[in-house]
C-alpha positions in Angstrom: 29.1 48.4 -27.1 26.8 50.1 -24.5 26.3 48.8 -21.1 22.8 47.5 -20.3 21.6 47.6 -16.8 19.8 44.5 -16.1 18.6 44.9 -12.5 18.9 48.0 -10.1 17.5 48.4 -6.3 18.4 50.9 -3.8 16.5 51.0 -0.2 17.0 51.7 3.5 17.2 48.5 5.6 18.2 47.8 9.2 21.6 46.6 9.6 20.4 43.1 10.6 18.3 42.8 7.5 21.6 44.3 5.5 23.7 41.1 6.9 20.8 38.7 6.2 20.8 40.0 2.6 24.4 39.6 2.3 24.5 36.0 3.7 22.0 34.9 1.2 23.8 36.7 -1.8 26.8 34.9 -0.4 25.1 31.4 -0.4 23.7 32.0 -4.0 27.3 33.3 -5.2 28.8 30.0 -3.9 26.1 27.8 -5.9 27.0 29.8 -9.1 23.3 31.1 -9.7 21.7 33.8 -8.7 18.2 35.4 -9.2 17.5 39.0 -8.6 13.7 39.9 -8.0 11.8 42.9 -7.2 8.1 43.2 -7.8 7.6 41.4 -11.3 11.3 42.3 -12.4 13.5 39.2 -12.2 16.9 38.7 -13.8 18.9 35.1 -13.7 22.4 35.4 -13.6 25.2 32.5 -14.0 28.2 33.4 -11.8 31.6 32.7 -13.5 34.1 30.1 -11.5 36.6 33.1 -11.1 34.9 36.6 -9.8 36.7 40.1 -9.6 36.1 41.4 -6.1 36.1 45.1 -5.6 35.7 46.9 -2.2 35.7 50.6 -1.8 35.3 52.5 1.3 34.8 56.3 1.4 33.9 59.1 3.6 32.5 62.4 2.7 31.8 65.5 5.2 28.2 67.0 5.0 26.7 69.5 6.9 24.9 67.0 9.3 27.8 64.7 9.6 30.2 62.4 7.6 28.4 60.2 5.3 30.3 56.6 4.8 29.9 54.6 1.7 30.9 50.9 1.2 30.8 49.5 -2.3 31.2 46.1 -3.3 31.3 45.2 -7.0 31.6 41.6 -8.4 32.8 41.1 -12.2 33.2 37.7 -14.0 33.9 36.5 -17.3 33.0 32.9 -17.9 36.0 30.2 -18.2 38.6 32.6 -16.6 40.7 31.6 -14.0 42.2 33.7 -11.1 44.1 33.8 -7.8 42.4 35.0 -4.9 44.3 37.9 -2.8 41.5 39.7 -0.7 40.3 38.4 2.8 38.0 40.3 5.0 39.1 40.3 8.7 
């Protein structure tokens, strides 16, 4: 079955704004429900009890310097359990 994109957003923000966005996202993940909104587009997500967390940091050299990327991916199946092993220090 083909992957369906439910919501997509990309924008530049100040570091403090990104931190606030991630804190709000964390609060919503803890509740198990999140609404993603941009303009008149809105998607409601019910987050499973167990979530697969992937973090990837990479660096690519460019003409004007090194471009650093940090990607966070969350995936879940409803009703599945798992043991956490990742910690952020």
